[in-house]
C-alpha positions in Angstrom: 101.6 169.4 37.7 101.7 171.9 40.6 105.0 174.0 40.9 106.8 173.7 44.1 109.8 175.3 45.5 112.0 172.7 46.9 114.6 174.0 48.9 117.3 171.6 50.2 119.7 172.0 53.2 122.8 169.9 53.4 123.4 167.3 56.4 127.2 167.0 57.0 129.0 164.0 58.6 131.7 164.5 60.9 134.5 164.7 57.9 132.6 167.4 56.5 131.3 165.4 53.6 127.5 166.1 52.8 125.4 162.7 53.1 122.2 163.9 52.8 119.6 166.6 52.1 116.7 167.8 54.0 113.9 168.9 51.4 111.8 171.9 52.4 108.4 172.4 50.4 106.4 175.1 49.4 103.4 175.1 46.7 103.8 177.7 44.0 100.3 179.3 44.0 100.4 182.9 43.1 97.7 185.1 44.1 96.0 182.5 46.3 97.3 183.5 49.9 95.0 180.8 51.8 96.5 177.9 49.8 100.0 178.8 51.4 98.9 177.5 54.6 97.9 174.1 52.9 98.0 171.2 54.9 101.7 169.6 55.5 100.6 166.3 54.4 98.7 167.0 51.2 101.8 169.3 50.3 104.2 166.5 50.8 102.0 164.1 48.8 101.7 166.5 45.9 105.4 166.9 46.0 106.3 163.3 46.3 103.6 161.9 43.7 104.1 164.9 41.4 107.3 167.0 41.4 109.7 164.6 42.8 108.5 161.8 40.7 108.3 163.7 37.6 111.5 165.7 38.1 113.6 162.7 39.3 114.3 162.2 43.0 117.9 162.0 41.5 117.7 165.1 40.3 116.5 167.1 43.4 118.7 165.0 45.9 121.9 165.1 43.8 121.8 161.2 44.5 122.3 161.2 48.2 119.9 160.4 51.1 116.8 163.0 51.2 114.8 163.9 54.7 111.0 164.2 54.2 109.2 165.5 57.0 106.2 163.6 58.2 103.3 164.8 60.0 101.0 162.3 61.8 98.7 161.7 58.8 101.7 161.2 56.5 102.7 158.5 58.8 99.5 156.7 58.9 99.0 157.3 55.3 100.2 155.0 52.2 102.5 157.8 50.9 105.7 156.2 51.9 104.9 152.7 50.0 105.9 154.7 46.9 109.1 155.9 48.0 112.5 154.0 47.7 113.4 153.2 51.3 117.1 153.4 50.3 116.9 157.1 48.8 114.3 158.5 51.7 114.4 159.0 55.1 111.2 159.8 57.0 111.4 162.7 59.7 108.7 162.6 62.4 108.0 166.1 63.4 108.1 167.3 66.9 104.4 168.2 67.1 103.2 164.5 66.4 101.3 163.0 69.4 103.0 159.5 69.7 100.2 156.9 70.2 99.8 153.1 69.5 99.2 154.0 65.6 102.1 156.2 65.4 104.3 153.7 66.8 103.1 150.9 64.6 103.5 152.9 61.7 106.8 153.9 62.7 108.1 150.3 63.2 106.3 149.4 59.5 108.5 152.0 58.2 111.5 150.6 59.5 110.6 147.0 58.5 110.5 148.6 55.2 114.1 149.7 55.5 113.4 153.4 55.8 115.8 155.5 57.9 113.8 157.1 61.1 114.6 160.6 62.5 113.1 162.3 65.4 113.1 166.2 64.7 113.6 169.1 67.1 114.0 166.6 69.9 113.0 167.8 73.6 112.5 164.7 75.8 109.2 163.7 77.4 108.0 160.0 78.1 105.9 159.8 75.1 109.1 159.6 72.5 110.7 156.6 74.6 109.1 153.9 72.1 110.2 155.6 69.1 113.8 156.5 70.9 114.3 152.8 70.9 114.3 152.4 67.0 115.1 156.0 65.8 118.2 155.9 63.6 118.7 159.8 64.3 117.8 162.1 66.9 117.9 165.8 66.0 118.5 168.4 68.2 118.3 172.3 67.6 121.3 173.8 69.3 119.5 177.2 69.3 117.1 176.3 71.5 119.0 174.1 74.1 119.8 175.7 77.5 122.5 172.8 78.2 123.3 170.9 75.2 125.9 168.7 76.8 123.5 167.6 79.7 120.8 166.9 76.8 123.0 164.8 74.9 124.3 162.4 77.9 121.0 160.4 78.4 120.6 159.7 74.6 123.9 157.9 74.5 122.2 154.8 75.8 120.0 154.5 72.6 121.3 153.3 69.5 120.2 156.5 67.3 123.0 158.8 65.9 122.6 162.4 67.0 122.5 165.4 64.3 122.9 168.8 65.6 120.7 171.2 63.6 120.6 175.0 63.2 124.4 175.0 63.5 125.4 178.6 62.5 129.0 179.2 63.4 132.3 177.4 63.3 132.5 177.5 67.2 129.3 175.7 67.3 130.2 173.1 64.8 133.2 172.5 66.6 131.4 172.4 70.1 128.8 169.9 68.8 131.6 168.0 67.2 133.4 167.7 70.6 130.0 166.5 72.1 130.0 163.4 69.9 127.4 164.7 67.6 127.5 162.2 64.3 125.8 165.0 61.7 125.3 168.7 61.6 122.8 170.7 59.9 123.1 174.5 59.2 124.8 177.5 57.8 128.1 177.2 59.6 129.9 176.2 56.2 128.6 179.6 54.8 129.8 181.6 57.4 133.4 183.2 57.7 135.7 181.8 60.4 136.5 185.3 61.1 140.0 186.2 63.1 141.0 189.7 63.7 143.3 190.9 61.5 143.2 188.0 59.7 145.6 187.9 56.3 144.5 186.3 53.3 147.3 183.6 52.0 149.3 184.7 49.3 148.1 181.5 47.5 144.6 182.9 47.6 145.8 186.2 46.4 146.9 184.6 43.3 143.9 183.1 42.4 142.1 186.2 43.0 144.6 188.1 40.5 144.1 185.4 38.1 140.2 185.8 38.3 140.8 189.3 37.7 142.2 188.4 34.3 139.7 186.4 33.5 136.4 188.8 34.3 138.2 191.6 32.2 139.1 189.3 29.1 137.3 190.6 26.1 138.0 187.5 23.6 138.4 184.1 23.9 141.9 184.5 22.7 142.5 186.5 25.8 141.5 183.3 27.8 143.2 180.7 25.6 146.8 181.6 26.6 145.7 181.1 30.2 144.3 177.6 29.7 146.5 176.1 27.4 149.9 176.7 29.5 148.1 174.9 32.4 147.8 171.2 32.1 145.5 171.0 34.9 143.1 173.5 33.3 143.3 172.4 29.8 142.1 168.7 31.3 139.4 170.0 33.4 137.9 172.1 30.3 137.7 169.2 28.1 136.1 167.1 31.2 133.5 169.9 31.4 132.3 170.3 27.9 132.3 166.6 27.6 129.7 166.2 30.5 126.2 165.1 29.7 125.2 168.6 30.4 126.2 169.5 26.8 125.1 166.5 25.1 128.1 166.4 22.5 127.7 163.7 20.0 131.4 163.2 19.8 134.1 163.7 22.3 135.9 167.2 22.1 139.6 166.8 22.7 140.8 170.1 21.5 141.0 173.1 24.0 140.4 175.7 20.9 137.4 173.9 19.9 136.1 173.6 23.2 136.5 177.1 23.7 134.9 178.2 20.4 131.8 176.1 21.3 131.5 177.6 24.7 131.9 181.0 23.8 133.6 183.6 26.1 130.8 184.4 28.5 130.3 180.3 29.2 134.3 180.4 29.7 134.6 183.5 32.1 131.6 181.8 34.3 133.3 178.5 34.2 136.9 179.8 35.1 135.2 181.9 37.4 133.8 178.9 39.4 136.9 176.9 38.9 138.8 179.7 40.9 136.4 180.3 43.4 136.6 176.5 44.1 140.3 176.7 44.4 139.7 179.3 47.2 137.8 176.9 49.0 140.3 174.0 49.2 140.0 174.1 52.7 136.2 174.1 53.0 133.4 171.8 52.5 132.6 171.3 48.8 129.3 172.5 49.7 130.4 176.1 49.9 131.0 176.1 46.4 128.1 174.4 45.4 125.9 176.8 47.2 127.9 179.6 45.6 127.2 178.0 42.2 123.5 177.2 42.9 122.7 181.1 43.7 124.6 182.2 40.8 122.8 179.9 38.2 119.3 180.7 39.8 119.9 184.5 39.6 121.3 184.2 35.9 118.3 182.5 34.9 116.2 184.6 36.7 118.0 187.8 35.1 117.1 186.4 31.8 113.2 185.9 32.7 113.2 189.4 33.9 114.9 190.4 30.7 117.9 192.2 32.7 120.7 193.1 30.2 123.3 192.0 32.3 122.6 188.3 33.3 126.2 187.6 33.5 126.4 190.1 36.4 123.7 188.2 38.2 125.8 185.1 37.9 128.8 186.7 39.4 126.5 188.4 42.2 125.7 184.7 43.5 129.1 183.2 42.9 130.9 186.1 45.2 127.8 186.1 47.6 130.1 183.5 50.0 133.5 185.4 49.0 133.5 186.4 53.0 133.3 182.5 53.9 135.9 181.9 50.9 138.6 184.1 52.2 137.3 184.4 56.2 136.9 188.0 56.1 133.8 190.4 56.5 132.3 190.9 53.6 133.6 194.5 53.0 137.2 193.6 53.5 136.8 190.6 51.2 135.5 192.9 48.7 138.8 195.0 48.7 140.6 192.0 47.5 138.6 192.0 44.0 137.2 194.6 41.6 133.7 193.9 40.8 130.8 195.3 38.5 129.4 198.3 41.0 126.1 196.7 40.7 127.2 193.4 41.8 129.4 195.3 44.7 125.9 197.2 45.8 124.1 193.7 45.7 126.6 192.1 47.9 126.5 195.0 50.5 123.2 196.4 50.2 120.0 194.1 50.8 117.4 196.9 49.7 119.4 197.6 45.9 117.9 195.8 42.9 120.8 192.9 43.0 120.4 192.8 46.9 116.8 192.0 47.1 117.2 189.3 44.5 120.3 187.9 46.4 117.9 187.9 49.2 115.2 186.0 47.4 117.7 183.5 46.6 119.2 182.9 50.3 115.1 182.9 51.3 114.8 179.8 49.2 117.8 178.0 50.6 115.8 179.0 54.4 112.7 177.9 53.3 111.5 181.4 53.8 108.6 181.4 51.4 106.8 184.6 52.2 110.0 186.6 51.6 110.4 184.6 48.3 106.9 185.4 46.9 107.4 189.0 48.6 110.4 189.2 46.1 108.6 187.8 43.2 105.7 190.3 43.1 108.2 193.2 43.7 110.2 192.3 40.5 107.0 191.1 38.6 108.4 187.3 38.6 106.2 184.6 38.1 106.8 182.1 41.3 106.0 179.1 38.9 109.2 180.4 36.6 111.2 180.8 39.4 110.4 177.2 40.9 111.3 175.5 37.4 114.4 177.8 37.5 115.5 176.4 41.1 115.0 173.0 39.9 116.7 173.3 36.9 119.6 175.0 38.6 120.0 172.2 41.0 120.6 169.7 38.1 122.9 172.2 36.5 125.0 172.3 39.5 125.2 168.5 40.1 126.3 168.1 36.6 128.6 171.0 36.7 130.5 169.9 40.0 131.9 166.9 38.3 134.5 169.0 36.3 135.7 170.4 39.6 137.0 167.3 40.6 
């Protein structure tokens, strides 16, 4: 089976809940740059038939609807016949020439129950036949000159509107005011920075507790924190009894759970839980993104035989601290004492940790050239990274159950 990078970008509804993921693919073919330009249709076919089916679509999607990009050849092929219509939406790319064959293919997909999207939509008469049957029309807010004027004519069609490349809270609020139904972009990863904004005392208390967790030298130091907090005790037992650990019998003792997990795992779990508490006023996807970064970086460090894999975990987890606290990263870092290498990774992209963090961000953005550039620089096999990424997605989705 060919290894692939699978990047997924969340789609939010108007309440801030993730309702779908757009999947971005890139074949992992180290040393063959020509293959990197492989045909989009063939690549999607390889991913669908090979990786997604073997790995499990539910693993990559987190049991949410996924959007797959569709070229003309994809639309006219039989690839869609092996896909579950309730789990997959077909996204017609903007460079597809709409003719009778494409129109017929789209009608056939709709008849089978697929959700149909029009990607990077800019109106031209050729799109009229598909606008009448599309479920969602995606508009790139970064290239729009007058978004309000572009949206108005679309209201007579049944399709819902999705604003993509929404990068700031202001853009999110504006597109929401225009009546957009769905939103895609990294606005949820950006801090809502207000000049002179003070971190609430409640969040400072959480950060201070996190400090105690990070400097603990023995399980006993953490046991007292957990057993005196009913909520923490409940979440710990819920966490260790998830499918991820495969326990043959239910663990009912906090002390037993702590001994089974070990100090490093408990510190990681409490760190994640603390960070999740900082995001109670943010989309849950924010903490899930931080967790995914943390897991990828930790496992990457293990493969690279880096002595401080746990610090790589912290690097990923704290990479969104600015968004958690709604402060610039430099100011946010003043609230917490991190290992120097982690601090450097968050503030200096040219540092060793900084380049690893850039690699993970590039996976999220589908910037595959940068991903493979860092792989070459670090001596990391891109096939190993692809495997780590898919495994990390599964871990995050299982781990997330303990946060609720």
